[in-house]
BAPALO-362595 format. One record per residue (C-alpha): residue number from 1; residue in one letter; x, y, z. Coordinates in steps of 0.5 Angstrom, whole numbers, plus 2048, in hexadecimal, padded with zeros to 3 digits. Layout:
N
<NUM "A" <X Y Z>>
...
***
This chain:
69
<1 "M" <800 800 800>>
<2 "T" <805 805 802>>
<3 "T" <809 804 7FB>>
<4 "H" <803 805 7F7>>
<5 "I" <802 80C 7FB>>
<6 "R" <809 80D 7FA>>
<7 "S" <808 80C 7F3>>
<8 "A" <803 810 7F2>>
<9 "S" <806 815 7F5>>
<10 "A" <80C 815 7F1>>
<11 "S" <808 815 7EB>>
<12 "L" <803 81B 7ED>>
<13 "R" <80A 81F 7EE>>
<14 "R" <80C 81D 7E8>>
<15 "R" <805 81F 7E5>>
<16 "F" <805 826 7E8>>
<17 "D" <80D 827 7E6>>
<18 "L" <80B 826 7DF>>
<19 "A" <804 82B 7E0>>
<20 "A" <809 830 7E3>>
<21 "L" <80E 830 7DD>>
<22 "V" <809 830 7D8>>
<23 "A" <805 836 7DB>>
<24 "W" <80C 83A 7DC>>
<25 "S" <80E 838 7D5>>
<26 "R" <807 83B 7D2>>
<27 "R" <808 841 7D7>>
<28 "L" <80F 842 7D4>>
<29 "A" <80C 841 7CD>>
<30 "G" <807 846 7CE>>
<31 "R" <80C 84C 7D0>>
<32 "L" <811 84A 7CB>>
<33 "R" <80B 84C 7C6>>
<34 "Q" <809 852 7CA>>
<35 "R" <810 854 7C9>>
<36 "R" <810 853 7C1>>
<37 "R" <809 856 7C1>>
<38 "L" <80C 85D 7C4>>
<39 "A" <811 85D 7BF>>
<40 "E" <80C 85D 7B9>>
<41 "L" <807 862 7BC>>
<42 "D" <807 869 7B8>>
<43 "D" <809 870 7BB>>
<44 "R" <803 872 7BC>>
<45 "L" <801 86C 7C0>>
<46 "L" <807 86C 7C4>>
<47 "R" <807 873 7C6>>
<48 "D" <800 871 7C8>>
<49 "I" <803 86D 7CD>>
<50 "G" <808 871 7CF>>
<51 "V" <80E 86D 7CC>>
<52 "T" <813 870 7C7>>
<53 "R" <815 86C 7C1>>
<54 "S" <81D 86B 7C4>>
<55 "R" <81A 868 7CA>>
<56 "A" <815 863 7C6>>
<57 "L" <81B 861 7C2>>
<58 "A" <81F 860 7C8>>
<59 "E" <81A 85C 7CC>>
<60 "A" <819 858 7C6>>
<61 "S" <820 856 7C5>>
<62 "K" <822 854 7CC>>
<63 "P" <823 84D 7CD>>
<64 "W" <81E 848 7CF>>
<65 "W" <821 846 7D5>>
<66 "T" <821 84E 7D8>>
<67 "L" <819 84B 7D9>>
<68 "L" <81B 846 7DE>>
<69 "R" <81B 84B 7E4>>
***
């Protein structure tokens, strides 16, 4: 009985870890899309949100690992 409970517990932990990894990777992908879209906005839209073209391009060109904070 104890072995079965331990096995189920380990299986549940692996599923949770996988679910957490999938959720994290989706968030990262979403943030990367946001950066790309920011660089694609025209100057009027950038002005509306208070971002300069150079700042938008600088943000979009940052490496993906800067999002890991």
